C-alpha positions as CSV (number, residue, x, y, z in Angstrom):
1,M,97.8,46.0,106.5
2,S,96.4,49.2,108.1
3,V,96.8,52.8,107.1
4,I,98.1,54.0,110.2
5,S,99.4,52.0,113.2
6,M,98.5,52.0,116.9
7,K,101.9,53.5,117.9
8,Q,101.6,56.5,115.6
9,L,98.1,56.5,117.0
10,L,99.8,56.8,120.5
11,E,102.5,59.1,119.3
12,A,99.4,61.7,118.6
13,G,98.0,61.6,121.7
14,V,94.7,60.3,119.8
15,H,93.4,57.9,122.4
16,F,92.6,61.1,124.7
17,G,89.1,61.4,124.4
18,H,87.1,64.1,126.8
19,Q,87.0,65.3,130.3
20,T,84.2,62.6,131.9
21,R,81.6,65.2,132.9
22,R,81.8,66.2,128.6
23,W,81.2,63.3,126.6
24,N,77.8,62.0,124.4
25,P,76.3,58.4,125.5
26,K,76.9,57.4,121.8
27,M,80.4,56.9,122.4
28,A,80.6,54.2,125.7
29,P,81.1,51.4,122.8
30,Y,85.0,53.0,122.3
31,I,85.7,54.5,125.1
32,Y,88.3,51.7,127.4
33,T,89.0,53.8,130.7
34,E,88.9,56.6,132.2
35,R,92.0,58.0,133.8
36,N,92.5,61.7,135.9
37,G,88.5,63.1,134.7
38,I,89.6,62.1,130.8
39,Y,88.1,58.8,128.8
40,I,91.1,56.8,127.3
41,I,89.3,56.1,123.6
42,D,89.4,52.6,122.9
43,L,92.8,52.7,120.1
44,Q,92.1,49.0,118.9
45,K,88.8,50.0,118.1
46,S,89.9,53.5,115.9
47,V,92.6,52.0,114.3
48,G,89.5,49.5,113.0
49,M,87.4,53.0,112.3
50,V,90.9,55.1,110.7
51,D,90.9,52.1,108.0
52,D,87.0,52.1,107.2
53,A,87.3,55.6,106.3
54,Y,90.1,55.2,104.3
55,K,88.8,53.1,101.9
56,A,85.8,54.7,101.6
57,V,87.2,57.9,100.3
């Protein structure tokens, strides 16, 4: 089970990324889509990364 749920991430607004003109190409695998000039982060990948970070700490 995840430490934090996808619903909690959505409610916190974690899925909102940077403006499309200010981005790092290394983030490309984690971008879900672009909407209104802002990148939307893939929360399915984020949940897994949060779990990995939690286990490391």
